[in-house]
KEBARO-752959 format. One record per residue: x, y, z of N, C-alpha, C in turn. Coordinates in steps of 0.05 Angstrom, whole numbers, padded with zeros to 5 digits, always signed. Atoms other than C-alpha are relative to their C-alpha. Example, Ala and Ser with C-alpha at 12.3 -4.5 7.8 and 13.67 -1.06 7.14 Angstrom:
BEGIN
+00018-00024+00000+00246-00090+00156+00018+00024+00000 -00016-00024-00001+00273-00021+00143-00015+00022+00014 
//
This chain:
BEGIN
+00018-00012+00020+00431-00026+00194-00010+00027+00010 +00005-00027-00010+00429+00039+00234-00028+00003+00013 +00025-00001-00016+00366+00021+00274+00009+00009+00028 -00009-00010-00026+00376+00063+00337-00023+00003+00020 +00023-00005-00017+00306+00079+00364-00023-00016-00010 +00023+00016+00008+00247+00032+00363-00024+00019-00006 +00025-00015+00006+00184+00061+00330-00022-00010+00019 +00021+00010-00018+00119+00056+00370-00010-00028-00006 +00010+00027+00006+00095-00006+00333+00021-00021+00007 -00022+00019-00008+00163-00040+00344+00001-00003+00030 -00002+00000-00029+00165-00020+00417-00022-00017+00013 +00023+00015-00012+00096-00050+00430-00002-00029-00010 +00004+00027+00011+00097-00111+00383+00022-00019+00008 -00023+00019-00004+00166-00141+00395-00003-00016+00026 +00002+00016-00025+00154-00161+00469-00022-00022-00002 +00022+00020+00004+00087-00195+00451+00009-00024-00017 -00009+00021+00018+00119-00233+00394+00021-00018+00013 -00020+00016-00014+00178-00255+00436-00013-00019+00021 +00015+00016-00020+00128-00281+00488-00017-00021-00013 +00015+00021+00013+00095-00324+00435-00029+00006-00003 +00028-00008+00002+00029-00286+00435-00009+00003-00029 +00012-00009+00025-00017-00280+00375-00005+00030+00002 +00001-00029+00000-00023-00208+00354-00016+00011-00024 +00014-00015+00020-00070-00162+00316+00010+00029+00002 -00012-00027-00002-00033-00097+00300-00008+00017-00023 +00008-00020+00020-00057-00036+00263+00017+00024+00002 -00017-00024+00001-00008+00018+00242+00004+00006-00029 -00002-00007+00028-00002+00057+00178+00027-00006-00012 -00024+00006+00015+00050+00045+00125+00022+00020+00007 -00022-00018-00006+00119+00074+00138+00007+00002+00030 -00005-00002-00029+00117+00062+00214+00019-00021+00010 -00019+00020-00009+00165+00003+00216-00012-00026+00007 +00013+00025-00007+00116-00055+00217+00017-00024-00008 -00015+00024+00009+00161-00102+00177+00022-00008+00020 -00020+00006-00020+00219-00097+00226-00013-00008+00027 +00013+00007-00026+00169-00102+00284-00005-00030+00002 +00003+00029-00003+00156-00175+00266+00025-00015-00010 -00024+00014+00010+00221-00193+00228+00021-00004+00022 -00022+00001-00020+00268-00177+00286-00006-00022+00020 +00005+00022-00019+00234-00222+00338-00002-00028-00013 +00002+00026+00013+00219-00277+00287+00028-00011-00007 -00027+00008+00006+00292-00278+00265+00014-00010+00025 -00012+00008-00025+00312-00283+00338-00010-00028+00007 +00011+00027-00006+00265-00343+00347+00011-00021-00019 -00010+00019+00019+00287-00377+00283+00029-00008+00006 -00028+00005-00007+00360-00371+00306+00003-00021+00022 -00002+00019-00022+00344-00413+00367-00017-00025-00004 +00017+00023+00006+00296-00463+00335+00015-00019-00018 -00012+00019+00019+00317-00527+00301-00022-00011-00018 +00021+00007+00019+00270-00530+00242+00011-00016-00023 -00008+00016+00023+00278-00586+00191-00012+00013-00025 +00014-00013+00023+00227-00551+00146-00004+00030+00008 +00005-00029-00003+00200-00480+00143-00010+00006+00028 +00007-00008-00027+00195-00445+00211-00020+00023+00000 +00018-00023+00000+00158-00381+00190-00010+00005-00028 +00013-00007+00026+00110-00362+00134-00011+00028+00002 +00010-00028+00001+00096-00289+00115-00016+00002-00026 +00017-00004+00023+00037-00276+00069-00003+00030-00006 +00001-00029+00008+00037-00210+00030-00017+00003-00025 +00017-00003+00023-00008-00180-00024+00014+00003-00027 -00013-00005+00026+00043-00162-00078+00028-00012-00002 -00026+00011+00006+00105-00188-00111+00022+00018+00010 -00021-00019-00008+00144-00125-00097+00005-00001+00030 -00003+00001-00029+00131-00129-00022+00013-00026+00008 -00013+00026-00006+00151-00203-00022+00031+00002-00004 -00029-00003+00006+00218-00186-00054+00013+00018+00020 -00012-00019-00019+00230-00127-00008+00004-00012+00027 -00002+00013-00026+00216-00167+00055+00023-00020+00000 -00022+00020+00003+00263-00222+00030+00027+00014+00002 -00025-00015-00002+00317-00169+00022+00006+00010+00028 -00003-00009-00027+00304-00142+00091+00009-00023+00019 -00009+00023-00016+00312-00212+00120+00029-00005-00004 -00029+00004+00005+00379-00218+00086+00017+00020+00015 -00015-00020-00015+00401-00153+00118-00002-00004+00030 +00004+00002-00029+00371-00161+00188+00011-00027+00010 -00008+00027-00009+00388-00236+00190+00028-00008-00009 -00027+00007+00011+00459-00231+00163+00016-00017+00019 -00016+00016-00019+00490-00258+00227-00015-00022+00013 +00016+00022-00011+00433-00305+00243+00003-00025-00016 -00003+00024+00017+00444-00350+00183-00027-00011-00008 +00026+00010+00008+00370-00355+00169-00003+00000-00031 +00005+00002+00029+00350-00377+00099-00029+00009-00006 +00027-00010+00007+00291-00345+00063-00003-00001-00031 +00005-00002+00029+00258-00343-00006-00027+00013-00003 +00025-00012+00007+00204-00301-00037-00014-00017-00022 +00015+00017+00018+00150-00342-00072-00023+00016-00011 +00021-00017+00013+00107-00304-00122-00002-00007-00029 +00005+00008+00028+00078-00311-00191+00011+00020-00020 -00008-00018+00022+00092-00278-00258+00028-00005-00009 -00027+00004+00009+00161-00308-00266+00002-00026-00016 -00005+00021+00020+00192-00361-00311+00006-00027+00014 -00005+00027-00010+00208-00436-00303+00022-00003+00021 -00021+00003-00020+00275-00430-00266-00008+00010+00028 +00009-00010-00026+00243-00388-00211-00019-00019+00013 +00019+00020-00011+00187-00439-00203+00016-00023+00012 -00016+00023-00010+00239-00495-00195+00015+00008+00025 -00015-00010-00024+00278-00453-00145-00020+00001+00024 +00020-00002-00021+00214-00440-00105-00008-00028+00009 +00008+00028-00007+00195-00515-00108+00022-00012+00018 -00022+00012-00016+00264-00534-00081+00000+00011+00028 +00001-00012-00027+00259-00484-00023-00023-00010+00016 +00024+00010-00014+00189-00507-00006+00002-00029+00007 -00003+00029-00005+00208-00580-00010+00021-00005+00022 -00021+00004-00020+00273-00575+00030-00004+00016+00025 +00006-00016-00023+00248-00520+00075+00020+00023+00005 -00015-00024-00009+00276-00449+00080-00011+00008+00027 +00009-00008-00027+00272-00419+00150-00024+00018-00002 +00022-00019+00003+00226-00364+00126-00009+00001-00029 +00012-00003+00027+00180-00364+00065-00017+00025+00000 +00017-00024+00004+00150-00298+00041-00015-00006-00026 +00015+00009+00024+00094-00312-00008-00025+00017-00005 +00027-00010+00007+00035-00283-00045-00018-00024+00000 +00018+00023-00004-00026-00326-00033-00005-00017-00025 +00006+00015+00024-00041-00345-00105+00021-00020-00008 -00022+00017+00008+00028-00373-00121+00004-00022+00021 -00004+00020-00020+00033-00409-00054-00021-00022-00003 +00021+00020+00004-00034-00444-00066+00008-00018-00023 -00008+00016+00023-00007-00467-00134+00020-00022+00008 -00020+00019-00010+00052-00501-00099-00013-00020+00019 +00012+00017-00020+00010-00529-00042-00017-00022-00014 +00018+00019+00013-00038-00563-00090+00015-00023-00014 -00016+00021+00013+00020-00603-00121+00011-00020+00021 -00004+00020-00020+00031-00637-00054+00028-00003+00011 -00028+00004-00009+00106-00628-00041+00008+00021+00022 -00007-00020-00020+00103-00570+00009-00005-00011+00028 +00003+00009-00027+00114-00587+00082+00002+00024+00019 +00001-00021-00021+00094-00538+00137-00002-00013+00028 +00003+00014-00025+00098-00590+00192+00015+00013+00023 -00016-00013-00021+00151-00550+00230-00008+00030+00004 +00006-00028+00000+00117-00483+00220-00009+00009+00028 +00007-00011-00027+00114-00442+00285-00011+00028-00001 +00008-00028+00001+00100-00371+00260-00013+00006-00027 +00014-00010+00024+00050-00343+00210-00004+00030+00002 +00004-00029+00000+00049-00270+00191-00017+00007-00024 +00015-00012+00022-00005-00235+00149+00007+00029+00000 -00008-00028+00002+00026-00169+00127-00018+00014-00020 +00019-00015+00017-00018-00115+00096-00025-00016-00004 +00023+00018+00001-00077-00159+00114-00024+00013-00013 +00024-00013+00012-00129-00107+00094+00002+00001-00030 -00004-00001+00029-00098-00100+00024-00005-00028-00012 +00004+00027+00011-00099-00176+00015-00030-00006-00002 +00029+00005+00001-00174-00178+00032-00012+00017-00022 +00010-00017+00021-00187-00119-00015+00005-00013-00027 -00007+00012+00026-00153-00159-00071-00013-00027-00004 +00015+00024+00004-00198-00219-00060+00015-00026+00009 -00016+00023-00008-00149-00266-00024-00011-00015+00024 +00010+00013-00024-00194-00287+00034-00002-00030-00003 +00003+00029+00004-00210-00355+00004+00027-00014+00000 -00027+00011+00001-00136-00368-00011+00013-00001+00028 -00012-00001-00027-00115-00347+00059-00012-00023+00017 +00012+00021-00016-00165-00394+00092+00008-00028-00010 -00009+00026+00011-00144-00451+00045+00029-00006+00010 -00027+00003-00010-00071-00439+00064+00000-00009+00029 +00001+00007-00028-00090-00443+00137-00005-00030+00005 +00006+00028-00003-00115-00514+00126+00024-00018-00002 -00025+00015+00003-00044-00536+00109+00019+00005+00023 -00019-00008-00021-00013-00505+00172-00007-00014+00026 +00006+00012-00026-00006-00535+00242-00019+00018+00016 +00019-00016-00016-00062-00513+00288+00015+00015+00023 -00015-00013-00021-00011-00498+00342+00023+00017-00012 -00020-00018+00012+00028-00438+00317-00006+00028+00011 +00003-00028-00007+00038-00364+00331-00009+00014-00026 +00011-00014+00023-00004-00320+00284+00000+00030+00005 -00002-00029-00003+00009-00246+00273-00014+00013-00024 +00014-00014+00022-00036-00200+00232+00008+00030+00003 -00007-00029+00001-00009-00131+00212-00016+00012-00022 +00017-00013+00019-00055-00083+00177+00003+00030+00002 -00002-00030-00001-00054-00009+00158-00027+00012+00008 +00026-00009-00008-00129-00002+00168-00014-00023+00014 +00014+00021-00015-00179-00040+00211-00030+00000-00006 +00028+00003+00007-00244-00050+00173-00012-00025+00014 +00013+00022-00015-00295-00099+00202+00009-00027-00010 -00007+00026+00011-00273-00155+00155+00027-00009+00011 -00025+00007-00013-00204-00153+00188-00005-00012+00027 +00008+00011-00026-00235-00164+00256-00013-00027-00002 +00013+00026+00004-00277-00221+00229+00021-00021-00006 -00021+00019+00006-00215-00255+00200+00017-00006+00025 -00016+00004-00024-00177-00244+00264-00013-00019+00020 +00015+00018-00018-00231-00279+00304+00002-00029-00009 -00001+00027+00011-00225-00339+00258+00028-00013+00002 -00026+00012+00002-00150-00348+00258+00019+00007+00023 -00017-00007-00022-00121-00316+00321-00011-00012+00026 +00007+00012-00026-00120-00347+00391+00007+00020+00022 -00004-00019-00023-00130-00298+00449+00021+00021-00007 -00022-00018+00008-00091-00244+00412+00002+00025+00017 -00005-00027-00010-00060-00182+00440-00007+00019-00023 +00008-00019+00021-00082-00119+00402+00016+00026+00003 -00013-00026+00001-00043-00057+00382-00014+00016-00022 +00014-00017+00020-00081-00001+00347+00012+00028+00002 -00010-00027+00003-00042+00060+00328-00017+00015-00020 +00018-00014+00018-00089+00111+00298+00015+00009-00025 -00011-00010+00024-00078+00131+00226+00007+00029+00005 -00009-00027-00006-00037+00194+00237-00003+00017-00025 +00000-00018+00023-00041+00254+00193+00027+00000-00012 -00026+00000+00013+00014+00262+00142+00019+00018+00015 -00021-00015-00014+00080+00287+00170-00001+00030-00009 -00002-00029+00006+00087+00363+00174+00021+00006-00021 -00021-00004+00019+00148+00354+00130-00010-00003-00029 +00011+00003+00027+00102+00339+00070-00015+00025-00007 +00013-00024+00010+00082+00401+00032-00023-00010-00018 +00023+00010+00015+00011+00382+00009-00012+00022-00017 +00011-00020+00019-00013+00419-00053-00023-00012-00015 +00023+00010+00015-00082+00411-00084-00007+00020-00022 +00005-00017+00024-00097+00437-00154-00026-00009-00014 +00024+00006+00016-00164+00441-00189+00008-00001-00029 -00008+00003+00028-00155+00415-00260-00017-00022-00014 +00013+00021+00017-00193+00378-00315+00022-00020-00009 -00019+00021+00007-00160+00314-00340+00020+00010-00021 -00019-00009+00021-00130+00348-00402+00019+00021+00010 -00018-00021-00011-00099+00402-00358+00021-00011+00019 -00017+00011-00022-00065+00356-00308+00030-00001-00008 -00028+00004+00006-00001+00338-00345+00014+00026-00007 -00014-00026+00004+00015+00408-00373+00004+00016+00026 -00003-00013-00026+00003+00435-00303+00022-00013+00016 -00021+00014-00015+00048+00382-00273+00028+00008-00011 -00025-00008+00012+00104+00399-00322+00008+00028+00010 -00006-00027-00010+00098+00472-00302+00009-00001+00029 -00007+00001-00029+00100+00455-00227+00028-00012+00004 -00026+00013-00003+00161+00410-00236+00023+00018-00011 -00020-00018+00011+00197+00464-00276+00010+00019+00021 -00008-00018-00022+00200+00504-00211+00020-00012+00020 -00018+00013-00019+00243+00452-00175+00025-00010-00015 -00026+00006+00012+00315+00433-00187+00003-00030-00007 -00003+00029+00006+00316+00357-00180-00025-00015+00010 +00025+00014-00005+00259+00307-00179+00004-00030+00000 +00004+00029+00000+00248+00235-00159-00029-00004+00008 +00029-00003-00003+00173+00226-00166-00015-00026-00006 +00019+00021+00007+00120+00172-00162-00027+00013-00006 +00026-00010+00007+00055+00190-00198-00020-00023+00002 +00020+00020-00005-00004+00149-00173-00025+00005-00017 +00027-00001+00013-00066+00134-00215-00016-00024+00009 +00017+00022-00011-00125+00092-00192-00006-00021-00021 +00008+00019+00021-00135+00059-00260+00024-00011-00015 -00022+00013+00015-00088+00009-00292+00001+00010-00029 +00001-00007+00028-00111+00031-00361+00012+00027-00006 -00012-00026+00005-00083+00101-00352+00030+00002+00004 -00029-00001-00006-00012+00082-00333+00016+00006-00026 -00016-00004+00025+00016+00075-00404-00006+00026-00014 +00005-00027+00012-00021+00136-00433+00014+00023+00014 -00013-00021-00015+00007+00179-00377+00030-00001-00006 -00028+00003+00006+00077+00151-00389+00007+00012-00027 -00004-00010+00027+00072+00166-00464-00002+00031-00001 +00003-00029+00000+00047+00236-00451+00023+00015+00014 -00022-00012-00013+00102+00252-00402+00025-00001-00017 -00023+00001+00018+00154+00228-00451-00002+00020-00023 +00003-00020+00021+00125+00272-00505+00006+00028+00010 -00006-00026-00012+00132+00330-00457+00029+00002+00010 -00029-00002-00006+00206+00314-00448+00008-00012+00026 -00007+00011-00026+00204+00276-00382+00003-00030-00002 -00006+00029+00001+00236+00207-00376-00017-00014+00021 +00018+00014-00018+00181+00164-00345-00004-00029-00008 +00007+00028+00004+00165+00090-00337-00023-00007+00018 +00024+00007-00015+00103+00054-00312+00001-00028+00012 +00002+00026-00013+00086-00004-00267-00028-00004+00010 +00026+00007-00010+00020-00039-00252-00001-00030+00003 +00002+00029-00003-00006-00108-00236-00001-00015-00027 +00001+00013+00026-00013-00121-00311+00028-00003-00012 -00027+00001+00011+00062-00112-00322+00012-00028+00005 -00014+00026-00005+00105-00175-00330+00018+00003+00024 -00015-00002-00025+00141-00191-00265+00028+00009-00005 -00028-00008+00005+00211-00186-00295+00001+00030-00006 +00000-00029+00006+00193-00117-00323-00005+00016+00024 +00005-00014-00024+00165-00095-00257+00025+00003+00017 -00024+00000-00016+00228-00114-00221+00022+00019-00011 -00020-00017+00013+00273-00079-00272-00007+00029+00004 +00009-00028-00002+00232-00015-00272+00004+00010+00028 -00002-00009-00028+00229-00011-00196+00029+00003+00008 -00029-00002-00007+00304-00026-00189+00013+00024-00012 -00012-00023+00014+00323+00025-00241-00009+00027+00012 +00010-00025-00013+00278+00078-00208+00014+00005+00026 -00014-00004-00025+00309+00065-00140+00029+00008-00004 -00028-00007+00006+00378+00072-00172+00003+00026-00015 +00000-00027+00012+00358+00140-00200+00007+00000-00030 -00005+00001+00029+00363+00118-00273-00021+00015-00016 +00020-00018+00013+00300+00157-00290-00016+00013+00023 +00011-00016-00022+00261+00210-00250-00029-00005+00007 +00029+00001-00005+00187+00192-00256-00010-00029-00004 +00012+00026+00001+00152+00127-00240-00031+00003+00002 +00029-00001+00000+00078+00121-00257-00011-00027+00009 +00007+00026-00012+00043+00068-00215-00029+00001+00010 +00025+00002-00013-00023+00043-00189+00005-00005+00030 -00003+00003-00029-00036+00030-00115+00016-00025+00008 -00017+00023-00006+00005-00034-00121+00026+00009+00014 -00025-00010-00012+00063+00011-00098-00006+00017+00025 +00006-00019-00021+00026+00052-00045+00005-00012+00028 -00003+00012-00026+00036+00001+00011+00027-00014+00003 -00023+00015-00009+00101-00020+00044+00025+00002-00017 -00023+00000+00017+00149-00005-00013+00018+00024+00008 -00019-00021-00008+00211+00034+00010+00015+00011-00024 -00016-00013+00020+00240+00084-00038+00013+00025+00013 -00014-00021-00015+00293+00130-00008-00001+00026-00016 -00004-00027+00011+00295+00205-00019-00019+00006-00023 +00021-00006+00020+00230+00210-00059-00008+00029+00005 +00005-00029-00004+00220+00285-00070-00030+00006-00004 +00028-00007+00007+00149+00284-00099-00018-00025-00002 +00022+00019+00006+00085+00243-00098-00022+00015-00013 +00022-00014+00014+00032+00262-00148-00024-00019-00001 +00025+00014+00003-00040+00239-00143-00013+00010-00026 +00013-00008+00026-00064+00242-00216-00030+00001+00004 +00028-00002-00008-00132+00228-00187-00001-00004+00031 +00002+00001-00029-00157+00231-00115-00009-00028+00008 +00009+00027-00009-00160+00163-00079-00028+00001+00012 +00027+00001-00010-00230+00142-00061-00001-00004+00030 -00002+00004-00029-00209+00121+00009+00020+00020+00011 -00020-00020-00010-00177+00178+00049+00025-00012+00012 -00024+00012-00011-00131+00129+00084+00019-00008-00022 -00018+00006+00022-00104+00109+00016+00016+00025-00008 -00015-00025+00004-00086+00183+00007+00023+00002+00019 -00021-00001-00020-00046+00180+00071+00023-00020-00008 -00020+00020+00007-00011+00116+00047+00016+00009-00024 -00014-00009+00024+00006+00146-00021+00020+00021+00006 -00019-00022-00004+00036+00210+00003+00021-00007+00021 -00020+00010-00019+00072+00172+00058+00025-00012-00013 -00024+00010+00014+00120+00148+00004+00022+00021+00001 -00020-00021-00002+00155+00216+00011+00003+00009+00028 -00006-00010-00027+00184+00252+00071+00005-00022+00020 -00006+00022-00018+00208+00186+00101+00027+00006+00013 -00026-00002-00015+00264+00182+00152+00009+00029+00004 -00005-00028-00007+00259+00256+00172+00007+00018-00024 -00005-00017+00023+00268+00281+00101-00026+00016-00007 +00023-00016+00009+00221+00332+00067-00010-00010-00026 +00011+00009+00026+00175+00320+00008-00024+00017-00007 +00023-00015+00010+00119+00349-00034-00020-00020-00011 +00022+00016+00010+00051+00317-00049-00018+00018-00016 +00017-00016+00018+00013+00345-00109-00025-00017-00007 +00025+00015+00006-00060+00324-00118-00017+00016-00019 +00018-00013+00019-00103+00341-00178-00029-00008+00005 +00029+00004-00006-00178+00349-00168-00016+00008-00024 +00020-00007+00020-00227+00344-00225-00028+00000+00012 +00027-00003-00011-00302+00352-00217-00009-00026+00013 +00010+00025-00011-00314+00278-00205+00014-00008+00026 -00015+00008-00024-00261+00273-00150-00005+00018+00024 +00004-00019-00022-00287+00330-00107-00012-00013+00025 +00012+00013-00023-00328+00284-00063+00021-00015+00016 -00021+00014-00015-00265+00245-00045+00018+00019+00016 -00015-00020-00015-00230+00309-00024-00014+00007+00026 +00015-00005-00024-00286+00321+00025+00005-00022+00022 -00006+00022-00019-00271+00253+00057+00027+00004+00013 -00026-00005-00011-00198+00272+00064-00001+00023+00021 +00003-00023-00018-00218+00338+00097-00013-00010+00026 +00012+00011-00024-00262+00299+00146+00021-00015+00017 -00021+00015-00015-00203+00253+00164+00019+00019+00014 -00019-00019-00011-00158+00313+00175-00013+00021+00018 +00016-00019-00016-00214+00354+00208+00008+00029-00006 -00006-00028+00008-00196+00416+00169-00005+00002-00030 +00003-00005+00028-00209+00448+00102+00027+00003-00013 -00025-00001+00015-00153+00441+00051-00001+00022-00021 -00001-00021+00020-00130+00497+00007+00001-00012-00028 +00000+00010+00028-00146+00484-00067+00007+00023-00018 -00010-00022+00018-00109+00525-00119-00012-00003-00028 +00010-00001+00028-00136+00545-00187+00018+00018-00016 -00021-00015+00014-00079+00566-00232+00000-00005-00030 -00001+00008+00028-00095+00536-00300-00005+00024-00019 +00007-00022+00017-00126+00600-00329+00024+00018-00004 -00023-00018+00002-00065+00643-00314+00023-00012-00015 -00022+00014+00015-00020+00590-00346-00009-00005-00029 +00009+00003+00028-00061+00592-00410-00012-00027-00006 +00010+00027+00004-00091+00523-00399-00031-00001+00001 +00029-00001-00001-00164+00546-00394-00010+00000+00029 +00012-00001-00026-00212+00550-00336+00002-00027+00014 +00000+00024-00017-00205+00500-00279-00028-00005+00010 +00026+00004-00012-00267+00466-00251-00003+00014+00027 +00005-00013-00025-00298+00504-00194-00004-00021+00022 +00004+00019-00022-00297+00470-00126-00027+00006+00012 +00028-00004-00009-00370+00460-00106-00007-00022+00020 +00004+00021-00019-00373+00421-00041-00030-00007+00005 +00029+00005-00006-00449+00429-00032-00011-00020-00020 +00010+00018+00021-00459+00391-00097+00005-00029+00007 -00009+00027-00005-00424+00330-00068-00006-00009+00028 +00008+00009-00026-00453+00328+00001-00028-00012-00001 +00026+00013+00000-00511+00281+00013-00019+00015+00018 +00019-00013-00018-00576+00307+00044-00001-00013+00027 +00003+00012-00026-00590+00295+00117-00018-00023-00001 +00017+00024+00000-00623+00230+00136-00029+00007-00002 +00028-00005+00004-00694+00229+00112-00006+00023-00018 +00004-00023+00018-00684+00291+00069+00003-00008-00029 -00003+00005+00028-00686+00296-00006+00020+00019-00012 -00017-00019+00014-00636+00326-00054-00016+00023-00011 +00014-00023+00013-00655+00396-00076+00002-00003-00030 -00001-00001+00030-00672+00400-00150+00019+00021-00009 -00018-00021+00010-00621+00438-00192-00014+00027-00002 +00010-00027+00003-00631+00512-00188-00017+00009+00023 +00016-00008-00022-00673+00511-00125+00017+00014+00021 -00015-00016-00019-00654+00558-00068+00002-00015+00027 -00003+00011-00027-00628+00540+00001-00019+00014+00018 +00016-00014-00020-00664+00559+00064-00028-00011+00002 +00027+00011-00002-00724+00512+00060-00006-00009+00028 +00004+00010-00027-00714+00495+00133+00010-00028+00004 -00010+00027-00003-00688+00426+00119+00030+00001+00001 -00029-00001-00002-00617+00413+00141+00012-00013-00025 -00013+00011+00024-00571+00402+00082+00017-00024+00006 -00018+00023-00007-00526+00354+00120+00028+00005-00010 -00028-00004+00009-00452+00349+00114+00014-00027-00004 -00013+00026+00003-00440+00274+00108-00004-00010-00028 +00002+00011+00027-00424+00250+00038-00010-00029+00001 +00009+00028+00002-00455+00185+00014+00024-00019+00003 -00022+00019-00003-00413+00126+00035+00000-00019-00024 -00003+00019+00022-00388+00086-00024+00023-00018+00005 -00022+00019-00003-00346+00025-00025+00023+00009-00016 -00023-00009+00015-00276+00046-00044+00006-00018-00023 -00007+00016+00024-00259+00024-00114+00030-00001-00003 -00029+00002+00001-00189-00003-00116+00009-00017-00023 -00010+00017+00021-00144-00037-00165-00001-00029+00009 +00003+00028-00008-00162-00111-00162+00018-00017-00018 -00017+00018+00015-00106-00156-00183-00013-00027-00001 +00009+00027+00002-00122-00226-00206+00017-00017+00020 -00016+00015-00020-00101-00269-00145+00017-00021-00013 -00016+00021+00012-00077-00324-00191+00026+00011-00013 -00024-00012+00012-00028-00275-00223+00020+00009+00021 -00019-00009-00021+00001-00253-00157+00019-00021+00008 
//
């Protein structure tokens, strides 16, 4: 499969996993986390005699479950390991196929928590031989409200097992879960790196009604495009798709509200270059491999700066180059300040809508979006600076608002 050089997460994780240690690993998306646990687990499965399932991998989304299943088929081609992806949103035949695999025992099960719980409650699933549990994209699963399901699944598993937690970020709730389910774990923490220098990051000030005409203008300057456009709200996916089509661009959308069969078809056709623009929510920002993606567009600025890194990390993969375009309206300016703090530098923001005949762009006013220093009060509108009170530079912390899928639909 042309794996020649281990990535840092693979180099550090594989020896611990082969030694049977529990592991808490933090590394951002695109760093090779999946192979870091699949390669040693496949090696172990090849030497174990499991009557039932030997390894369970829990993931937040259906797309990631399918992708990992495909990677097992590739990496484990000469191992002879059996695997199946267990996820919701599909029809009767898939349920029966999942039931058969869970009853008879595939070597490796990749599952979304909601659907696995549905099978477990019917009483025919046996995890008596289970030796390895992996929580992939653990932070995303907790964001989506899967903590209760994860703990319930644990009650069905043997107490003696190897447990591996892989996460792109390390909020306090990840550490709390790790203390509950890991036994004397090794820890690997690779800092969230800044986006690769190969990504040309462009920031444009624009009101919502200016964004799509501006995007069409920007794309008219390039020859070929394979682009994912991210929006934070599920409700805007279809309106954006319709608007792009009216402007002559072949686009399709995908979100957690889409039917599973439709999601799979759209994603497969996009990967096969059957259309150039995919509009998606953050359901696609983690772990999904799309080769040769030329552009990532942030229709709005992610509220969490690390989500910005994950989104634009979809492009410039495997030493290729890519472009990330981010639109900033007045409401999103406070989130840009968070990205600048993460990168420890000021980002260039362009204002070109007026010269393109699209009207004035919103002015970038960072002082408006910075919170006052501790103990200080906000200045009333129109008052002058220089009162002797420090203005402060730390924006108010707000809980990132993410797309919350219904766990039972996953």
